[in-house]
PLY file of the C-alpha trace (Angstrom):
ply
format ascii 1.0
element vertex 148
property float x
property float y
property float z
element edge 147
property int vertex1
property int vertex2
end_header
46.93 44.08 -48.02
44.05 42.61 -45.90
41.46 45.34 -44.74
41.05 44.70 -40.97
38.21 46.30 -39.27
37.91 46.42 -35.42
34.59 46.24 -33.83
33.67 48.46 -31.12
33.77 47.18 -27.56
29.96 47.61 -27.34
29.42 45.18 -30.21
31.48 42.59 -28.50
29.42 42.89 -25.34
26.03 42.66 -27.28
27.49 39.55 -28.73
28.05 38.10 -25.33
24.57 38.99 -24.40
23.01 37.03 -27.13
25.20 34.02 -26.54
24.37 34.12 -23.06
20.46 34.51 -23.62
20.77 31.21 -25.90
22.73 29.05 -23.12
20.41 30.01 -20.41
17.29 28.04 -21.47
19.62 25.13 -22.24
21.01 25.30 -18.98
17.63 25.45 -17.26
16.40 22.36 -19.42
19.34 20.35 -18.17
18.98 21.19 -14.75
14.97 20.26 -14.89
15.75 17.10 -16.59
18.27 16.04 -13.70
15.58 16.83 -10.98
12.88 14.54 -12.90
15.15 11.61 -13.28
16.06 11.81 -9.64
12.63 12.01 -8.21
11.50 8.94 -10.50
14.32 6.72 -8.86
13.43 7.89 -5.73
9.70 6.83 -6.23
10.52 3.28 -6.66
12.69 3.35 -3.52
9.97 4.85 -1.55
7.57 1.98 -2.93
9.86 -0.72 -1.66
10.30 1.19 2.06
6.65 1.47 2.41
5.95 -2.48 1.61
8.62 -3.30 4.43
11.40 -2.59 6.12
12.72 -6.24 6.01
14.25 -7.86 3.14
11.85 -7.93 0.09
10.46 -11.15 -0.80
9.50 -10.09 -4.37
11.78 -8.30 -6.62
9.11 -6.86 -9.12
5.17 -6.93 -9.52
2.48 -6.16 -11.96
2.35 -2.27 -12.31
5.35 -1.52 -10.25
6.82 0.22 -12.96
3.75 2.62 -12.78
4.77 3.42 -9.21
1.79 1.19 -7.67
2.69 -0.82 -4.33
2.45 -4.53 -4.08
-1.32 -5.51 -3.08
-1.90 -5.64 0.42
-3.31 -9.31 0.13
-0.55 -10.33 -2.04
2.00 -11.68 0.39
-0.71 -13.16 2.48
-2.06 -14.95 -0.56
1.35 -16.09 -1.64
1.77 -17.78 1.80
-1.87 -19.24 1.57
-2.88 -17.23 4.79
-6.92 -16.79 3.96
-7.08 -14.90 7.68
-4.78 -12.27 6.46
-6.36 -12.25 3.05
-9.59 -11.70 4.62
-8.06 -8.63 6.96
-6.49 -6.77 3.82
-10.11 -5.65 2.75
-13.48 -5.02 4.52
-15.26 -6.75 1.58
-13.12 -10.00 2.08
-13.58 -10.11 5.86
-16.84 -12.24 5.89
-16.46 -13.98 2.71
-15.40 -17.52 1.47
-12.19 -16.99 0.01
-10.30 -19.00 -2.70
-6.59 -18.55 -3.71
-5.37 -19.64 -6.86
-1.78 -19.92 -7.69
0.11 -20.27 -11.31
3.93 -20.45 -11.29
6.25 -20.02 -14.47
9.67 -18.67 -15.73
8.16 -15.29 -16.60
4.79 -13.16 -15.75
3.08 -14.31 -19.19
3.57 -17.85 -18.36
2.30 -17.64 -14.72
-0.73 -15.59 -16.15
-1.43 -18.44 -18.51
-1.25 -21.31 -15.80
-3.54 -18.87 -13.61
-6.03 -18.40 -16.02
-6.23 -22.32 -16.90
-7.11 -22.68 -13.08
-9.72 -19.70 -13.12
-11.74 -21.85 -15.51
-12.33 -24.51 -12.76
-13.48 -22.04 -10.13
-17.52 -22.28 -9.64
-19.35 -19.15 -11.11
-20.59 -18.60 -7.32
-17.21 -17.05 -6.87
-16.27 -13.35 -7.57
-13.04 -12.72 -8.84
-11.16 -10.14 -6.41
-8.21 -9.43 -7.91
-5.16 -10.89 -9.59
-1.54 -9.89 -9.59
1.87 -11.73 -10.47
5.30 -11.23 -8.76
9.00 -12.29 -9.27
10.31 -14.15 -6.62
14.07 -14.38 -8.09
15.58 -15.00 -11.51
13.13 -16.96 -13.54
10.50 -17.70 -10.73
7.15 -15.86 -11.13
3.91 -16.49 -9.26
0.54 -15.33 -10.40
-2.20 -15.12 -7.73
-5.88 -14.76 -7.92
-8.56 -14.12 -5.02
-12.02 -15.15 -5.29
-14.77 -14.54 -3.03
-18.56 -15.17 -2.21
0 1
1 2
2 3
3 4
4 5
5 6
6 7
7 8
8 9
9 10
10 11
11 12
12 13
13 14
14 15
15 16
16 17
17 18
18 19
19 20
20 21
21 22
22 23
23 24
24 25
25 26
26 27
27 28
28 29
29 30
30 31
31 32
32 33
33 34
34 35
35 36
36 37
37 38
38 39
39 40
40 41
41 42
42 43
43 44
44 45
45 46
46 47
47 48
48 49
49 50
50 51
51 52
52 53
53 54
54 55
55 56
56 57
57 58
58 59
59 60
60 61
61 62
62 63
63 64
64 65
65 66
66 67
67 68
68 69
69 70
70 71
71 72
72 73
73 74
74 75
75 76
76 77
77 78
78 79
79 80
80 81
81 82
82 83
83 84
84 85
85 86
86 87
87 88
88 89
89 90
90 91
91 92
92 93
93 94
94 95
95 96
96 97
97 98
98 99
99 100
100 101
101 102
102 103
103 104
104 105
105 106
106 107
107 108
108 109
109 110
110 111
111 112
112 113
113 114
114 115
115 116
116 117
117 118
118 119
119 120
120 121
121 122
122 123
123 124
124 125
125 126
126 127
127 128
128 129
129 130
130 131
131 132
132 133
133 134
134 135
135 136
136 137
137 138
138 139
139 140
140 141
141 142
142 143
143 144
144 145
145 146
146 147
């Protein structure tokens, strides 16, 4: 014969409490993880909304993945609008501006083309900033602004 022992009701309650105490921290971790992933996705949307209410010209750009918006001068430089580039920063407002452009099928190629062109710039000019952006599938542009 088997010897069956019945546990008192209080032992069952204690065991249920232990299981509950183990499950609660796991539920809290899952809840916090879902909040973090939602806010990360919202930051990309906010960056794009801040850039413009119109359809975005650029799909991706340098440091977008780190939450940075497209530099204020970039779209103007892409359109070769020197006056708009000058208005983007007080440092550039009274300066002579040179905009260089490198195109490629990826950001690395566009940057390499840009660096080759940068070697031709007079040492009188100071590099303000460089950035690359994607303008569609397989189309990248890297831009540099120089001033003196």
